[in-house]
VEXDO-427564 format. One line per 4 residues: their letters; for each residue x, y, z of N, C-alpha, C, O. Coordinates in steps of 0.001 Angstrom, whole numbers, plus 500000, padded with zeros to 6 digits. Layout:
a = X:Y:Z:X:Y:Z:X:Y:Z:X:Y:Z ~ ...
***
This chain:
xxxx = 500775:498596:499927:500028:500057:499996:500713:501375:499932:500312:502356:499306 ~ 502129:501260:500875:503168:502436:501136:503506:502681:498936:503525:503825:498482 ~ 503624:501983:498401:504237:501746:497308:502911:502711:496585:503015:503882:496221 ~ 502052:502111:496530:501019:502993:495661:500585:504215:496010:500218:504940:495086
xxxx = 500522:504717:497345:500788:506258:497550:501592:506592:497580:501570:507685:498146 ~ 502765:506239:497193:503931:506881:496766:503631:507253:495173:503822:508383:494723 ~ 503067:505987:494278:502999:505984:492877:502262:507511:492691:502689:508368:491917 ~ 500957:507682:493641:499663:508787:493764:500531:510233:493556:500428:510957:492566
xxxx = 501612:510535:494996:501848:511176:494914:502698:512004:493580:502787:513209:493344 ~ 503291:510740:492804:504207:510757:491762:503315:512020:490585:503992:512890:490037 ~ 502010:511944:490381:501078:512534:489492:501427:513621:488989:501545:513892:487794 ~ 501669:514522:490237:501523:515757:490221:502853:516283:489941:503167:517472:489994
xxxx = 503574:515350:489655:505108:515918:489788:505848:515950:488259:506857:516653:488201 ~ 505497:515356:487205:506219:515101:486327:506593:516144:485371:507164:516062:484283 ~ 506075:517283:486118:506138:518437:485199:506828:519796:485824:506498:520979:485734 ~ 507979:519107:486529:509088:520181:486919:510154:520260:485989:511240:520000:486507
xxxx = 510183:520459:485120:511076:520332:483843:510185:521062:482916:509059:521470:483203 ~ 511143:521266:481102:510586:521440:480389:511039:520649:479337:512250:520774:479152 ~ 510394:519768:478480:510431:518945:477766:510743:519648:476298:510723:520854:476050 ~ 511043:518530:475376:511176:518867:474085:509868:517925:473292:509781:516697:473276
xxxx = 509262:518564:472890:507930:518472:472184:506906:519267:470947:507137:520476:470953 ~ 506307:519042:470360:505996:519450:469068:504983:520302:469224:503964:519760:469652 ~ 504901:521586:469000:503869:522439:469644:502791:522049:468060:501697:522595:468204 ~ 502865:521442:466989:501953:521370:466264:500704:520419:466532:499659:520365:465884
xxxx = 501064:519706:467616:499917:519181:468682:498766:519365:469183:497866:518556:469407 ~ 498874:521220:469464:497940:521906:470108:496997:522648:468889:497528:522901:467808 ~ 495800:522923:469097:494713:523411:468253:494878:524693:468408:494972:525506:467489 ~ 494943:525054:470212:494781:526209:470892:496568:526834:470449:497523:526271:469915
xxxx = 496336:528383:471046:497291:529485:470951:498641:529236:471530:499667:529768:471106 ~ 498555:528049:472934:499881:527807:473685:499971:526486:473001:499162:525731:472463 ~ 501540:526488:473269:502009:525472:472899:502298:524437:473909:502022:524690:475082 ~ 502841:523257:473584:502729:522356:474944:504099:522707:475919:504183:522262:477064
xxxx = 505180:523585:475288:506005:524010:476813:505195:524937:477251:505135:524941:478480 ~ 504404:525901:476620:503622:526698:477576:502438:526211:478513:502077:526557:479638 ~ 502030:525375:477704:501123:524413:478631:501831:523815:479962:501250:523824:481047 ~ 503213:523263:479773:504033:522318:480927:504247:523722:481877:503676:523725:482967
xxxx = 504945:524750:481540:505229:525961:481736:504567:526355:482825:504983:526351:483984 ~ 502818:526926:482153:502233:527061:483113:501669:526405:484678:501369:526954:485738 ~ 501707:524518:484087:501616:523716:485471:502776:523949:486325:502712:524409:487465 ~ 503780:523626:485744:505148:524131:486329:505025:524891:487059:505282:524522:488205
xxxx = 504649:526129:486912:504478:527629:487910:503389:527082:488944:503526:527154:490165 ~ 502599:526683:488473:501234:526696:489634:501912:525266:490741:501953:525458:491956 ~ 502265:524273:490307:502922:523359:491179:503736:523646:492111:503706:523297:493291 ~ 504707:524497:491390:505918:524770:492511:505736:526032:493201:506686:526599:493741
xxxx = 504389:526562:493209:503898:527928:494031:502892:527569:494540:502390:528560:495069 ~ 502048:526367:494755:500778:526540:494879:500788:525166:496101:501698:524412:496445 ~ 499361:525270:496527:499111:523681:497500:498580:523122:496564:497943:523794:495753 ~ 498675:522042:496456:497812:521219:495092:496666:520450:496202:496932:520515:497403
xxxx = 495712:519908:495864:494610:518771:496396:493862:518553:495348:493205:519434:494795 ~ 493922:516871:494853:493096:516434:494261:492672:514993:495105:493042:514673:496235 ~ 491679:514158:494075:491089:512912:494138:491681:512304:493223:492302:512733:492250 ~ 491384:510889:493699:491757:509881:492796:491275:508412:492882:490935:507793:493891
xxxx = 491315:508052:491770:490902:506488:491843:491914:505842:490836:492301:506297:489760 ~ 492231:504719:491429:493486:503795:490554:493053:502620:490146:491858:502491:490412 ~ 493611:501508:489499:493442:500532:488896:494834:499614:489110:495828:500333:489001 ~ 495146:498265:489377:496540:497995:488930:495998:496609:489058:495085:496242:489798
xxxx = 497195:495397:487639:496985:494716:487967:498166:493934:488734:499330:494331:488784 ~ 497599:492593:489404:499019:491918:489709:498807:490486:489517:498446:489765:490448 ~ 498968:490160:488623:498985:488814:488497:497535:488689:487733:497305:489431:486779 ~ 496538:487703:488193:495357:487784:487996:494558:488291:488645:493419:487882:488419
xxxx = 494688:489343:489695:493762:490062:490598:494021:491505:489972:495023:492062:489523 ~ 492582:491899:490147:492732:493463:489606:492555:494445:491224:491623:494272:492009 ~ 493451:495238:491379:493261:495710:492329:493088:497307:492388:493899:497978:491750 ~ 492182:497887:493043:491435:499258:492815:491012:499891:494190:490599:499252:495158
xxxx = 491163:501090:494127:490669:501958:495133:490990:503188:495007:491666:503568:494051 ~ 490525:504059:496018:490653:505510:495684:490773:506513:497180:490408:506208:498315 ~ 491345:507645:496748:491566:508439:497763:492120:510094:497444:492336:510388:496269 ~ 492282:510880:498258:492851:512156:498166:494487:512390:498480:495373:511654:498916
xxxx = 494450:513414:498156:496142:514158:498121:496343:515764:498659:495515:516452:498062 ~ 496890:516314:499275:497050:517306:499642:498293:517297:500085:498642:516673:501087 ~ 499362:518274:499074:500893:518665:498727:500944:519490:498723:499973:520086:498258 ~ 502233:520381:499287:502724:521791:499411:504046:521599:499435:504552:521111:500445
xxxx = 504892:521977:498242:506256:521646:498424:506839:520403:498703:506284:519510:498063 ~ 508023:519897:499634:508369:518374:499998:506973:517793:500848:507065:516573:500985 ~ 505768:518329:501423:505159:517691:502580:503559:517339:501802:502912:517815:500870 ~ 503442:516552:502505:501813:516064:502079:501108:515135:502732:501661:514444:503589
xxxx = 499728:514976:502409:498891:514407:503256:498097:513452:502345:497352:513930:501490 ~ 498240:511982:502511:497805:511128:501413:496814:510308:502359:497258:509963:503454 ~ 495266:509909:501955:494164:509265:502178:494069:508217:501312:493856:508481:500128 ~ 494195:506968:501691:494311:505587:500711:493794:504264:500877:494588:503341:501060
xxxx = 492503:504046:500834:492120:502790:501251:491932:502316:502988:492080:501186:503455 ~ 491512:503757:503816:491927:503213:505339:492905:503408:505962:493108:502996:507104 ~ 493866:504261:505092:495537:504549:505379:495519:505534:505370:494756:506000:504524 ~ 496275:506537:506225:497137:508211:505940:498007:508016:506499:498394:507466:507529
xxxx = 498495:508829:505261:500222:509555:505541:500430:510540:505334:500182:511182:504313 ~ 501081:510941:506562:501360:512164:506735:502538:512420:506656:503250:511649:507301 ~ 503262:513541:505884:505080:513904:505391:505502:515432:505403:505291:516143:504421 ~ 506201:515983:506737:506339:517300:506211:507744:517625:505923:508314:518676:506216
xxxx = 508220:516640:505338:509500:516714:504381:510826:516099:504762:511785:515795:504052 ~ 510582:515963:506415:511416:515270:507048:510834:513830:507529:511418:512770:507302 ~ 509700:513934:508169:509110:512363:508936:507806:512243:508179:507001:513123:507874 ~ 507791:510909:507944:506469:510138:507505:505856:509706:508690:506474:509108:509571
xxxx = 504678:509983:508744:503629:509040:509622:502502:508456:508828:501771:509182:508154 ~ 502322:506927:508906:501702:505935:508490:500482:505687:509368:500678:504954:510337 ~ 499327:506147:509204:498575:505794:510412:496969:504448:509506:496234:504462:508518 ~ 497237:503596:510635:495965:502713:510388:495318:502556:511195:495674:502007:512237
xxxx = 493815:503117:510902:492534:503698:512412:492261:502336:512592:492452:501963:513750 ~ 491789:501286:511639:490939:500260:512148:492303:498716:512469:492026:497696:513100 ~ 493284:498933:512008:494648:497894:513256:495174:498992:513989:496383:498951:514216 ~ 494499:500002:514425:495267:500844:515543:497112:501041:515468:497818:501341:516430
xxxx = 497403:500877:514597:498883:501276:514306:499535:502098:513563:499399:502103:512339 ~ 500193:502764:514094:501270:503972:513335:502656:503441:513251:503134:502561:513966 ~ 503233:504079:512299:504482:503641:511861:505124:505168:511423:504560:505996:510707 ~ 506509:505298:512083:507072:506669:512146:508189:506515:511418:509055:505819:511949
xxxx = 508457:507025:510208:510108:506937:509794:510770:508225:509230:509971:508858:508539 ~ 511683:508650:509300:512712:509186:508642:512542:509230:506916:512417:508187:506273 ~ 512556:510628:506254:512192:510926:504925:514247:510783:504732:515038:511579:505236 ~ 514567:509730:504003:515982:509756:503705:516386:509814:502705:516141:510905:502191
xxxx = 517000:509071:502015:517584:509686:500513:518112:508452:500158:518547:507875:501155 ~ 518287:507623:498809:518154:506706:498035:517166:506095:496950:516132:506558:496468 ~ 517687:505166:496780:516792:504396:495453:514976:504079:496565:513808:504399:496342 ~ 515581:503417:497569:514241:503194:498202:513192:504264:498777:511976:504429:498876
xxxx = 514179:504772:499036:513558:506386:499913:512431:506955:498812:511344:507481:499055 ~ 513103:506652:497428:511847:507346:496391:510792:507165:496712:510093:508161:496898 ~ 510085:505537:496962:508881:505481:497142:508253:505405:498814:507079:505139:499069 ~ 509161:505658:499701:508753:506083:500860:508549:507354:501144:507801:507767:502031
xxxx = 509295:508098:500301:509092:509948:500706:509278:510066:499207:510451:510033:498835 ~ 508233:510213:498166:508376:511034:497005:508718:512289:496523:509012:512621:495375 ~ 508650:512896:497463:509176:514721:497447:510233:514536:497077:510572:515455:496332 ~ 511482:513318:497281:512763:513397:496869:512955:513130:495371:513941:513542:494762
xxxx = 511874:512354:494752:511910:512586:493271:511167:513456:492727:510756:513363:491571 ~ 510916:514394:493507:509952:515643:493062:511120:516501:492875:511194:517294:491937 ~ 511854:516382:493581:513207:517357:493284:514491:517231:492580:515554:517848:492513 ~ 514002:516269:492125:515308:515191:491008:514505:514837:489641:515019:514033:488864
xxxx = 513158:515471:489317:512423:514713:488462:513254:515386:486861:513480:514685:485875 ~ 513526:516609:486960:514014:516641:485767:515325:516499:485459:515924:516957:484486 ~ 515824:515683:486555:517235:514412:486220:517239:513455:485596:518200:513043:484945 ~ 515518:512634:485748:515509:511540:485774:514394:511388:484804:514011:510248:484542
xxxx = 513847:512389:484258:512588:511913:483184:512654:512878:482289:513058:513992:482621 ~ 512256:512592:480981:512318:513944:480288:510849:513198:479202:510219:512142:479261 ~ 510808:514289:478377:509313:513985:477404:510113:513430:476178:511243:513684:475760 ~ 509168:512618:475765:509376:511781:474819:508277:512061:473792:508501:512011:472583
xxxx = 507310:512301:474215:505980:512848:473208:505169:513455:473740:505044:513390:474963 ~ 504345:514259:472934:503229:514993:473658:502367:514776:472110:502936:514698:471021 ~ 500808:514701:472338:499997:514499:471561:498698:515160:472066:498575:515284:473284 ~ 497877:515525:471383:496380:516013:471430:495691:515148:472119:495578:514304:471229
xxxx = 495074:514643:473123:493683:514113:473065:492751:514843:473131:492921:516057:473012 ~ 491326:514222:473371:489922:514446:473324:489741:515459:474243:488925:516375:474133 ~ 490709:515234:475379:490263:516697:477137:491483:517087:477174:491626:517872:478112 ~ 492768:516854:476398:493910:517846:476946:495144:517204:475902:495007:516658:474808
xxxx = 495838:517366:476340:497331:516898:476354:498222:515704:477086:498740:515965:478171 ~ 498360:514681:476621:498946:513557:476769:500328:513051:476639:500662:512393:475654 ~ 501360:513413:477854:502239:513672:477602:503101:512191:478050:502704:511587:479047 ~ 504577:511524:477065:504728:510005:477028:505983:510422:477979:506586:511382:477499
xxxx = 506584:509900:479326:507524:510513:480022:508430:509121:479817:507777:508090:479657 ~ 510033:509010:479809:511166:508066:479674:511972:508332:480940:512174:509496:481288 ~ 512483:507212:481704:513652:507438:482599:515026:507894:481807:515504:507294:480844 ~ 515383:508697:482222:516812:509002:481706:518081:508802:482670:519203:509173:482324
xxxx = 517831:508213:483853:518734:507563:484572:518212:506680:485772:517011:506877:485951 ~ 518710:505849:486566:518451:504868:487174:517619:505169:488447:517623:506247:489042 ~ 516985:504192:488745:516604:504170:490378:515151:504716:490623:514703:504751:491769 ~ 514276:505224:489338:513003:505497:489595:511879:503960:489603:510786:503898:490165
xxxx = 512343:503197:489058:511541:502017:489086:510307:502132:488069:509378:501331:487963 ~ 510453:502974:487556:509585:503215:486478:510057:503336:484849:511094:503914:484523 ~ 509053:502645:483802:510027:502379:482946:509029:503748:481912:509389:504314:480880 ~ 508191:503857:482423:507066:504951:481254:506260:505500:482003:505791:504658:482769
xxxx = 505861:506482:482172:504893:507065:482625:504249:508257:481669:504875:509149:481096 ~ 502455:507957:481659:501624:509089:480453:500962:509688:481668:500459:509160:482659 ~ 501131:511124:481250:499761:511973:482177:499280:512647:480783:499791:512680:479664 ~ 497855:513267:481424:497288:513720:480537:497122:514707:481491:497173:514437:482691
xxxx = 496833:516374:480867:496546:517742:481578:496053:518235:480847:496343:518101:479658 ~ 495020:519075:481325:494218:520038:480692:495073:521381:479750:495789:522229:480282 ~ 494846:521313:478627:495000:522210:477799:494987:523787:478113:495384:524613:477292 ~ 494456:524143:479475:494991:525194:480223:496156:525287:481109:496706:526316:481501
xxxx = 496582:523552:481480:497530:524062:482599:497075:523793:483976:497778:523824:484986 ~ 495451:523448:483877:495226:523874:485260:495092:522443:485991:495167:522336:487215 ~ 494946:521668:485371:494363:520177:485907:495283:518885:485498:496030:518799:484523 ~ 495084:518130:486276:496118:516503:485934:494373:516262:485796:493391:516827:486276
xxxx = 494615:515009:484789:493064:514435:484609:493617:513271:484498:493070:512588:485363 ~ 494515:512522:483847:494477:510632:484213:496279:510859:484066:497020:511791:483753 ~ 496454:509348:484515:497931:509114:484414:497866:507459:484251:496808:506860:484443 ~ 499234:506699:483839:499218:505641:483848:500662:505364:483810:501326:505922:482936
xxxx = 501381:504366:484865:502590:504162:485417:502552:502386:484915:501946:501354:485204 ~ 503771:502930:483870:504059:501210:483624:505953:501353:484199:506919:502013:483817 ~ 505630:500032:485596:506417:499762:486461:507754:498673:485698:507519:497713:484965 ~ 509329:499224:486181:509928:497744:485744:509783:496856:485798:510129:496070:484916
xxxx = 509081:496467:487075:508489:494669:487411:507361:494394:486371:506759:493332:486532 ~ 507109:494921:485676:505723:494710:484449:504623:494993:485101:503630:494572:484507 ~ 504346:495665:486319:503625:496345:486730:502811:497455:486256:503321:498569:486136 ~ 501534:497235:485964:500876:499019:485081:499663:499321:485858:498731:498535:486025
xxxx = 499755:500676:486382:498823:501404:487150:497956:502413:486508:498514:503304:485868 ~ 496946:502400:486574:496063:503506:485736:495261:504797:486513:494192:504465:487026 ~ 495513:505727:486609:495010:506542:487337:493449:507668:486706:493483:508365:485692 ~ 492527:507561:487432:492034:508941:487091:491628:509652:488292:491509:509258:489452
xxxx = 491416:510951:487679:492005:512444:488472:490584:512944:488810:490770:514127:488523 ~ 489377:512896:489189:487978:513575:489470:487801:514919:489531:486915:515599:489014 ~ 488953:515328:490379:488663:516484:491103:490813:517035:490839:491668:516163:490677 ~ 491075:518213:490864:492218:519045:490740:492601:520348:491054:492402:520910:489977
xxxx = 492982:521123:491753:492802:522145:491896:494192:522783:492981:494807:522137:493830 ~ 494343:523921:492675:495358:524437:493450:495223:525556:494346:494147:526149:494267 ~ 496045:525976:495162:495299:527094:496435:496400:527469:496934:497422:526788:497027 ~ 496243:528556:497273:497386:529440:498016:498473:528366:498957:498210:527236:499368
xxxx = 499558:529030:499096:500513:528587:500301:500129:528781:501443:500091:529986:501691 ~ 499658:527810:502704:499312:527802:503784:500259:527458:505056:501404:527174:504704 ~ 500094:527431:506087:500742:526669:506979:500948:525521:507116:499914:524907:506850 ~ 502013:524651:507489:502437:523591:507197:502136:522471:508388:502545:521310:508396
xxxx = 501273:523154:509438:501072:521944:510589:500356:521131:510094:500346:520107:510777 ~ 499318:521036:508638:498312:519944:509065:498950:518575:508050:498239:517645:507669 ~ 500187:518696:507788:501273:517839:507363:502316:517109:508484:503166:516290:508134 ~ 502148:517470:509661:502440:516712:510819:501216:516342:511411:500083:516813:511308
xxxx = 501890:514974:512340:500928:514331:512861:501018:514004:514359:501921:513254:514728 ~ 500373:514379:515022:500171:514006:516742:500028:513009:517339:498860:512899:517711 ~ 501010:511725:517797:500397:510539:517754:499882:510776:519460:498961:510043:519823 ~ 500494:511843:520567:499970:512030:521463:497954:511955:521446:497199:511662:522372
xxxx = 497663:512311:520154:496016:512811:520022:495478:511090:519830:494395:511152:519247 ~ 495706:510165:520003:496175:508917:519596:495703:508008:521018:496497:508037:521958 ~ 494391:507187:521181:494329:506290:522442:495294:505331:522714:496131:504973:521886 ~ 495200:504867:523937:496133:504283:524743:496002:502563:523768:496756:501596:523666
xxxx = 495127:502784:523412:495267:500762:522093:496367:500976:520995:497083:500044:520626 ~ 496468:502230:520496:497029:502258:519313:498762:501815:519589:499410:502067:520605 ~ 499214:501129:518416:500878:500485:518754:501753:501292:517729:502027:500987:516568 ~ 502109:502368:518430:503061:503545:517375:504686:503011:517766:505313:503073:518823
xxxx = 505083:502409:516275:506369:501879:516035:507396:502694:515598:507576:502740:514381 ~ 508138:503375:516351:509233:504518:515653:510481:504069:515136:511354:503774:515952 ~ 510771:503941:513617:511941:503596:512873:512764:504635:512430:513712:504320:511710 ~ 512556:506067:512778:513733:507116:512929:515052:506264:513563:516114:506845:513783
***
């Protein structure tokens, strides 16, 4: 589940760079680069909130779910299928209220930490991915991205954003292990940057029945 949550966070991150794409794919006056630049500016200077649904094939089984994301800079709050994940950019809290368990971890560095703390990948996304293609689709622009270095675990990423650069609409991730994940994004909005207190979880607010495991 933590891997799925990390992949979801990545959905709003592939655009912190400028790629080489064909301006002819747009019928509007904005080029693909300009659409990306607008999205880049919004993501880097705003809080981002969106809801999502996902489906993933694991062998013969189809796994699906839904949740929501609130992120700002390196910090984020993700809810997904009964789990809550808070991260302030340094510490990550994973809360399972049904099991009454909390796991606290540091956001480190290295390949494994890209999946534990996707903010690390956000900061280096321009070094790890490049746009290989941009095509016009019915509801926006679809960008195909490929890794230019090792360590992401992703072999290909496709993301559709609206032509006005205001919304992420859908995405598909193809992982190096063969897993394919499809995402829908029914709502996606930018908000002014505000305090970061909401990304810190206070374990003292929990009842005595909770088991708290601190791995820092």
